[in-house]
C-alpha positions, 0 to 999 in steps of 0.5 A: 884410241887405247893407251899404249904401253910405254917401254924403256928403250935403253942403250946396250951399255946399260946392261953393263951398268945393271950387271954391276950388282945394282939389281938383284937377279939377271937383267935382260936387254928388252926386246921390242916387237918390229912394229914397236921398234920402228915406232921407237926409231921414228920417235928417236929421230924426231926427238933428236931433230927437236934437240937442235934448238935447245943445244944451239941456245945452250951453246949460245948462252954459255959461249956468249957470256964471255962475249958479253963480258968482253963487250961490256967490261963495266959489268965487272965494276957494277955490283949487286949486294956487293958482288960483281954482276959479272960473277953473278952472271957466271955463278947464278944465271946459267942454272935457271937457264939450264932448267928452263931449257931442259923443261922446254926440251922435255915437254917437246920430246914428250909431245912427240911421244904422245903424237906418234 
């Protein structure tokens, strides 16, 4: 199987962002051949379906933190290096979780592109 050429599929609004002078010369909206356009739609739909699980985990994590604090009020009294664990959970925990979710989703999305 020969390697396929990757084409950036962008939103039409991107044209407006590029027209603000960030690029030299005139920017044109890329057009795809009908076969490639159909493939792009299939890939987009598959990637959108795969995005549901990370979004559910994201919302569960972000909206679940207040619930955890409500169920375990002692976390505010528990301290680690002089800082309440509840504050650490709010200030530190979400960022590595977001990075892991993003990497997981990116790998899944790229796998869909490679398979199709």
